[in-house]
C-alpha positions as a printed Julia matrix, in Angstrom:
319×3 Matrix{Float64}:
  81.54  -56.01  217.02
  80.85  -59.71  217.08
  82.05  -62.03  214.34
  79.49  -63.36  211.92
  79.32  -66.3   209.55
  80.85  -63.99  206.94
  84.24  -64.16  208.64
  86.62  -65.49  205.93
  87.11  -68.94  207.43
  88.78  -71.8   205.63
  90.62  -74.96  206.72
  91.96  -75.83  203.32
  93.14  -73.73  200.43
  90.14  -71.92  198.98
  89.77  -72.8   195.36
  87.86  -69.64  194.58
  88.53  -66.03  195.57
  85.67  -63.64  194.75
  86.43  -60.44  192.9
  85.88  -58.25  195.96
  88.35  -60.22  198.09
  90.93  -60.33  195.34
  90.59  -56.6   194.69
  91.08  -55.91  198.4
  94.25  -58.01  198.4
  95.63  -56.13  195.39
  94.79  -52.74  196.86
  96.46  -53.6   200.15
  99.6   -54.57  198.25
  99.93  -51.1   196.73
  98.78  -48.84  199.57
 101.19  -45.93  200.17
 103.6   -46.72  202.97
 102.89  -50.42  202.73
 106.51  -51.49  203.26
 107.17  -55.06  204.35
 110.15  -56.93  205.71
 111.78  -54.57  208.16
 114.33  -57.18  209.31
 111.68  -58.61  211.67
 112.29  -55.71  214.05
 108.69  -54.65  214.38
 107.48  -51.05  214.44
 104.49  -48.85  215.12
 103.67  -49.1   211.39
 103.67  -52.89  211.65
 101.25  -52.76  214.58
  99.06  -50.3   212.64
  99.04  -52.73  209.73
  98.01  -55.67  211.92
  95.12  -53.76  213.43
  94.06  -52.42  210.03
  93.79  -55.96  208.66
  91.89  -57.14  211.76
  89.32  -54.37  211.17
  89.06  -55.15  207.46
  88.29  -58.78  208.31
  85.72  -57.62  210.88
  87.48  -59.66  213.56
  86.43  -59.4   217.19
  89.02  -58.75  219.91
  87.85  -61.52  222.22
  87.58  -60.49  225.85
  87.29  -63.66  227.96
  87.95  -67.43  227.9
  84.2   -68.04  227.7
  84.04  -66.0   224.51
  86.95  -68.01  223.07
  84.95  -71.19  223.69
  81.9   -69.58  222.05
  83.91  -68.71  218.95
  85.14  -72.31  218.82
  81.57  -73.61  219.07
  80.61  -71.45  216.08
  83.55  -72.65  213.96
  85.15  -69.19  213.83
  88.15  -70.57  215.68
  89.38  -74.15  215.37
  91.59  -76.34  217.55
  95.22  -76.51  216.46
  96.53  -80.06  216.85
 100.22  -80.98  216.91
 101.63  -83.38  214.34
 105.06  -84.74  213.4
 106.11  -81.35  211.96
 105.11  -79.06  214.83
 103.96  -79.1   218.42
 102.24  -76.74  220.81
 104.28  -75.69  223.81
 102.84  -76.21  227.28
 102.49  -72.43  227.51
  99.62  -72.49  224.99
  96.54  -72.11  227.2
  94.08  -71.66  224.33
  95.03  -74.0   221.43
  92.69  -72.3   218.95
  93.09  -69.97  215.98
  91.53  -68.89  212.7
  91.5   -71.75  210.17
  93.96  -69.89  207.93
  96.45  -69.86  210.81
  96.14  -73.64  210.99
  96.86  -73.84  207.26
  99.86  -71.53  207.65
 101.33  -73.53  210.54
 100.99  -76.83  208.69
 102.54  -75.52  205.5
 105.39  -73.71  207.25
 106.17  -76.52  209.7
 106.31  -79.14  206.95
 108.95  -77.09  205.12
 110.71  -76.18  208.36
 111.11  -79.79  209.44
 112.47  -80.8   206.04
 114.98  -77.94  206.18
 115.96  -78.15  209.86
 115.21  -81.73  210.87
 113.21  -80.73  213.93
 109.7   -79.71  214.92
 108.51  -76.13  214.81
 107.28  -75.07  218.28
 104.22  -72.83  218.66
 104.23  -70.99  221.99
 101.04  -68.91  221.75
  97.85  -68.67  219.7
  94.56  -66.97  220.56
  94.74  -65.09  223.86
  91.63  -63.36  225.25
  92.21  -59.8   226.43
  91.81  -60.78  230.07
  94.61  -63.35  229.71
  97.2   -61.22  227.94
 100.66  -61.2   229.6
 101.7   -58.03  231.41
 104.2   -57.02  228.73
 101.71  -57.47  225.86
 100.78  -54.45  223.78
  97.25  -53.12  224.32
  96.94  -53.31  220.51
  97.96  -56.96  220.24
  95.95  -58.94  217.67
  96.31  -62.21  219.59
  92.71  -61.8   220.88
  91.42  -61.95  217.28
  92.79  -65.45  216.62
  94.91  -64.29  213.64
  98.26  -64.36  215.48
 100.75  -66.94  216.71
 104.13  -67.0   218.41
 107.01  -69.34  217.54
 109.88  -70.47  219.76
 113.29  -69.02  218.92
 115.26  -71.94  217.41
 118.95  -72.69  217.0
 121.12  -70.69  214.58
 120.83  -73.18  211.71
 117.04  -73.14  211.84
 116.95  -69.36  212.27
 119.0   -69.05  209.09
 116.19  -70.84  207.26
 113.17  -69.41  209.09
 113.92  -65.69  209.13
 114.35  -65.29  205.34
 111.12  -67.23  204.81
 109.21  -64.95  207.19
 110.73  -61.89  205.55
 109.72  -63.14  202.1
 106.15  -63.74  203.26
 106.1   -60.28  204.82
 107.21  -58.78  201.5
 104.41  -60.75  199.82
 101.95  -58.89  202.05
 100.45  -61.95  203.76
 101.74  -61.41  207.3
 103.73  -59.22  209.67
 106.54  -60.93  211.59
 108.48  -59.54  214.54
 111.41  -60.95  216.47
 110.4   -60.13  220.05
 113.03  -59.95  222.79
 111.23  -60.28  226.14
 111.24  -63.24  226.0
 112.89  -63.86  222.64
 110.45  -65.4   220.12
 108.8   -64.69  216.77
 105.41  -62.99  216.74
 103.44  -63.5   213.52
 100.18  -61.79  212.56
  98.7   -63.66  209.61
  96.45  -61.82  207.13
  93.79  -64.45  206.31
  92.35  -63.25  202.99
  95.73  -62.22  201.66
  97.32  -65.52  202.7
  94.45  -67.5   201.18
  94.89  -65.69  197.85
  98.65  -66.25  198.02
  98.27  -69.99  198.61
  95.69  -70.26  195.86
  98.13  -68.63  193.44
 100.83  -71.11  194.42
  98.37  -73.97  193.97
  97.33  -72.74  190.53
 100.96  -72.55  189.44
 101.54  -76.04  190.8
  98.55  -77.36  188.83
 100.02  -75.9   185.64
 103.38  -77.51  186.37
 101.69  -80.87  186.87
  99.79  -80.44  183.61
 103.15  -79.93  181.91
 104.39  -83.25  183.24
 106.31  -82.08  186.3
 106.15  -83.68  189.79
 103.23  -82.9   192.09
 103.74  -81.25  195.51
 101.28  -82.34  198.21
  98.98  -79.57  199.44
  96.79  -79.17  202.52
  93.76  -81.47  202.31
  95.36  -83.88  199.84
  95.27  -87.65  200.21
  96.54  -90.4   197.94
  92.92  -91.05  196.96
  92.14  -87.46  195.93
  95.48  -87.07  194.11
  94.98  -90.36  192.24
  91.44  -89.4   191.23
  92.51  -85.92  190.13
  95.23  -87.28  187.86
  93.42  -90.27  186.46
  95.55  -92.89  188.19
  95.2   -95.24  191.17
  96.38  -95.21  194.77
  98.33  -98.42  194.14
 100.16  -96.82  191.22
 101.06  -93.8   193.33
 102.33  -96.03  196.13
 104.37  -98.16  193.77
 105.89  -95.26  191.84
 106.76  -93.3   195.0
 107.7   -96.29  197.18
 105.02  -95.51  199.76
 104.08  -98.39  202.07
 101.0   -96.9   203.71
  98.69  -93.96  203.05
 100.47  -91.14  204.84
 101.71  -88.16  202.81
 102.94  -84.79  204.07
 102.34  -81.23  202.93
 105.27  -80.27  200.71
 106.08  -83.86  199.78
 106.82  -84.29  196.07
 105.1   -87.2   194.34
 105.83  -88.59  190.9
 102.82  -89.37  188.75
 102.84  -91.82  185.86
 103.33  -89.99  182.55
 100.33  -91.7   181.0
  97.99  -90.26  183.62
  99.13  -86.62  183.48
  97.32  -85.91  180.24
  94.06  -86.28  182.15
  94.89  -83.42  184.57
  92.48  -80.96  182.93
  89.64  -83.47  182.94
  90.26  -84.37  186.56
  90.16  -80.76  187.71
  87.0   -80.1   185.7
  85.21  -83.07  187.25
  86.17  -82.17  190.78
  83.65  -80.07  192.74
  84.75  -78.04  195.76
  81.96  -77.12  198.19
  82.36  -74.64  201.08
  80.27  -75.56  204.12
  77.63  -72.98  205.07
  75.54  -72.44  208.2
  72.93  -75.21  208.56
  74.78  -77.72  206.39
  75.33  -81.35  207.31
  76.91  -84.23  205.41
  73.4   -85.55  204.73
  72.08  -82.28  203.23
  75.24  -81.76  201.15
  75.14  -85.34  199.86
  71.44  -85.05  198.98
  71.96  -81.7   197.24
  74.75  -83.08  195.03
  73.36  -86.53  194.31
  75.96  -88.46  196.28
  76.05  -90.3   199.62
  77.31  -89.51  203.11
  79.63  -92.51  202.83
  81.19  -91.16  199.64
  81.68  -87.71  201.19
  83.4   -89.26  204.2
  85.62  -91.39  201.98
  86.63  -88.59  199.6
  87.38  -86.16  202.43
  88.81  -88.75  204.85
  86.26  -87.9   207.56
  85.96  -90.28  210.49
  82.65  -88.95  211.77
  79.95  -86.49  210.73
  81.32  -83.23  212.16
  81.86  -80.41  209.66
  82.16  -76.69  210.27
  81.36  -73.4   208.54
  84.04  -72.49  206.0
  85.34  -76.05  205.58
  85.95  -76.97  201.94
  84.77  -80.44  200.94
  85.49  -82.41  197.79
  82.22  -83.63  196.31
  82.37  -86.55  193.84
  81.17  -85.18  190.5
  80.59  -88.54  188.88
  77.6   -89.46  191.05
């Protein structure tokens, strides 16, 4: 079965989860025998779970490198690009994955680097079936683009990473296994479940901000969007948080002037999130919402005109 534009693809946290998706997430959490966190040992039940989720998402088990490139061209897989928090090992032949995997890596690696002081290392992502290693399981979900492997770190970093993976496994958003030949962590991410999980965290964070607590930077944030959302200015954010430039990191905690927090509800109400559909372009989206291509680029920090299906854009609501 080939993937379609209905694959649940996102690059940022989805701000809306439809009732069907949410119901599926809740049902999966209470299925009989749905036991998570087995000390990262892996099991036949874990492999069953990974394949079950792949089928529920209607994911294709990609056969060849050419098909990987086709999925990339359609926006069903996206390129994973290293940053200061993580890097791709030279072993990664196909640096592509589902957009939710990209979100997961960026969130996890930001926290990992703060806790361990070093980069997280990704050793494998999407692998077509014809390029699977000899010792790979015939039921591996790597060909779907929903899996990744992480390098086995030092003891101090393992002491941080393994409890986090176990907690996420208990939350029902992934299955994690500590493989031994060679030793590494295999992670199968459950896209819809992880998206709902992140959205819940984001909603709780928004409530904390509304109550006057610090704001934690999320995927897709910039100083501009945070300032606009909270009724303040980029200069005020820089001054209050002693930021010299414009760079902020996922997980970074920012302080927001007390006088601007009372406008949190208004800022969220005025902010429009638009999910890119097949056939969209910046020009058609701008025209549809009464704004300009320049404003869309500025708000979303886009350098060019390329957008992809499933991408969530902030659309200025005051135009």
